[in-house]
N, C-alpha and C positions, 0 to 999 in steps of 0.2 A: 504494500500500500504506500510505502514511502516513495516509490518510484512512479506512481500513477500520474501525479501532476506534471513532473518534469517530462515524462514520456509523452503525455498529451501535447505539451508545448512543442517538443521536438517533432512529434508527428505532424503538427501543423506546418512546420518548416518543410518537412519532406513532401507534404501534400502540395505545396506550392510548385514543386518540380513536375507534378503530374498534369501537365497541360501542353497544349500545342504552342509552338513558337512561330510567329509570323515573320517572314522576310519579304522585303520588296526587291524585286529584280528589275533594275532599270536598264535602259538602252536596248529594249527588245523590239522585234519587228512585228509582234502581235501582242494583243492584250488590251488593257485600258489605256486611253491616251494620257500621257504624262504631261501635265500642264507645265512642268519645269523644263521639258525638252522640246516644246513647240518651236523654239527658235532654230532647232536643227533641221526642220522640215525642208529648208532650202538646200541642205547639204546631203542628207541621207534619210533612210527610212526607219531609223531607230528612235521612234517617238513614243514608244509604249512602255508601260510598266506592268509587271505581273506580280501577283501576291502568291506566295508559296508558304504553306503551313507544314512544318515538320514536327513530329512527335519528339519529345525528349528521349534521349538514347538510353535512359535507365542509369542505374548506379549499383555498383557492387561495393559493399563495405566489408572490411576485414578488421576484426578486433584481435589483437595479439596481447595476451595477458601474461605478465611476469609472475611466475610461481616461486621465485627464489626465496631464500631464507629471510631476507630483509622485508619481504612483503607480508610476513607474518607478525611483524612488530607494529607498535603504535596502538592508539586507542581512539577510534576503532581501528582494527587491524587493516592494513593497506589492501590486503587481499579481499576483504569484505567490501571495501569501497569499490574496488575494481569490479567485483562481481555485481554490485548494485548498478554500476554504470553499464555493464554488459546487459543486464536484464532490462534496464531502462531503454537502451537503444533497440534491443530485440522487440520489446513491446511497442516502441514507436514505429517500427517499420513492418510489424506483423500485418500481413494482408495487403500491403501497398504494392500496386502493380509496378513492375520494372525495377524493384529494389531487391537485391540479393544480399544476404548476410552470412558471413562465415566467421566463426569464433574459434580461435586456437589459444593454447597456453604453452608456456615453455619453461624449462628448467634444465639443469644438468646434474650429473652424478658426482660422487665423492672423488672420482679420479680426475676431475677437471678436464676431461677430454671429450665427453659425449654430451651433445645438446639434444634434449628430448622435446619434440613439439607434439602436443596432443591435439587431436581434432575433437572439439567439443560440440559444435552446433553448425548447421548449414544445410546445404542441399542434400547431403548424404545422411544427416541426422537431424531431424526436425525437433527432437525433444530438448527442452531447456533444463531438465533436471540434471544433466551432466555438469552444469555450471556449479552445482553444489558439491560435486565429487572432487574436492581438492585434496591433494596430498602435499605436505610441506616439502618444498624443494631445498636444494643445497646451494647451488651456484647458478649463475646465468651467463650465457654468452649471447647478448642481445644481437650482435651483428650476425651470428650464425642462425639464430632463431628468425630474424627478419628475412634473411636469405631463403631459408627453408620454407617459412610460411608464405612468402611471396610466390614460390613455385607452386605450392598447393593451392593458393588463392587463384592463380592464373588457370590452373587445371580445373578448378571447381566452379568457376563463374564464366558468364558469357558477355556481360556488359562491357562496353568499351571504356566507360568511365569507372575508374576503380580508386578507392581510398583505403589506405591502411592506417588504423589508429592503434598505437602501442600504449597499453595501460601498464605503467611501471612507476616505481618510486624514484627511478633514475640513479639508484645506487648499484653500480656493477659489483657483482660478487664472484666473477670468474677470474681465472688467470689467463694471460695470453701466452 
């Protein structure tokens, strides 16, 4: 319930994208006479304007959530805040045409060599209960996680417009 009002406000923002965009194509040989181009009648036949409406191309959103040890600190815990943000965004875009949502999390193991990216929600898993299935991580390699999640994000979505949002406390815990 704490995310209902912010999710509704965010939903209104995303709904503004769900419309047709009108473009004027000037200097055409057919269409409606363009009052601004009448002077050209003595020189050529490009006196017309055409209206073209195009649909928005959609949007693919990716949330990448840091599960490293530092995210389990604070009051409230940073991981809980990140989870609330993920739920809020998923509620805001649920059922909106043309918007795809993928949610991943990442951490690494004690050896400081392996980055684990978990698939939590999206085209292949519509359930949101996986957002509550956290396990405290140890380290994080943000650069590797972003690289891996980007590959998965590109594979799992179709929209040409893509945004990745990284939910992290900004405290790197891995070794290079």
